C-alpha positions, 0 to 999 in steps of 0.5 A: 705629066703626072698629078702626083707630088714629086715625092711619089714620082720616085722609086725607093728600093727596099729589100727584106733582109734574112733577119726581117729588117726592111732595108734600103739597098744602100744599107747592105754593104759588107753583110753576108745576106747582100742582094745581088744588085748590091753584091755586084757593087761590093765586088767592084769595090773590093776589086778596084778599091777606089780612091774616091767614090761619089754617091749621088742622091736626092733628099727631102730638103729644100737645099743641097747638103753633103752627108760625108763619112768623117775620115779617121785621119786628116779631114782637111782634103775632104773639107777642101773638096766639100767647100769646092762643092758648096762654092759651085752651088753657091755661085749658082745661087742654089740653096744649102741646107743647114744642119738645123734645117736637116734636123727639123726635117729628119728629127735626128739629133744624135750628133754621134751619128750625124753631126754638123761641121761648124766651118762649112754649113751644109756638110754633115759628118756621118757615122753610118754604123752608129745608126744600127743599119749597117754600112752605106755605099759611102761608109763602105767605100771610105774604107779604101779612100775618100767617099762623098755623098751628095743630096740634091733637094727633091722639091726643086726643079729637075734642072737645078738638081742636075746642074748643082749636083753635076757641077758641084761634084765636078768641083770636088773631083778637081780638088781631089785630083790636085793631090797626088796621093790618090794614085 
């Protein structure tokens, strides 16, 4: 058992871009200077053009939350999916991070870049390109279909994180599968 804090028991994958930017691998989608690990996923996205992409993460918050690229058109389908995710989290008694709690941790108050969904606490609409860091997997994949990021609370027990993120995303996928326009 490691004596390190849970935040130090992780491997963060950062790469220096050709322009001298220190970026997480998840910020190289759609770029010319993409590392090979991202290029493989990029090629897969270009070939498959997925109707649904789920990108599962852990974050510094105490509860679960969803950073989701805001759809250009109808967001009702995505709202139904994220509602199902949070219903599964709530049914298990797990905490959900609100926008206000997220802002307190990240100190980002630019609602043009990350903003709350007033109808569904825990859902944060994201606009990755407005952050000036380029596409992440979800914003890039959302060019072809629905994309949802999940964030599990890294400070909570592993069993809770795995159970919540797995059952939450399965609930969201079930909603997505109920529509026939994803085929």
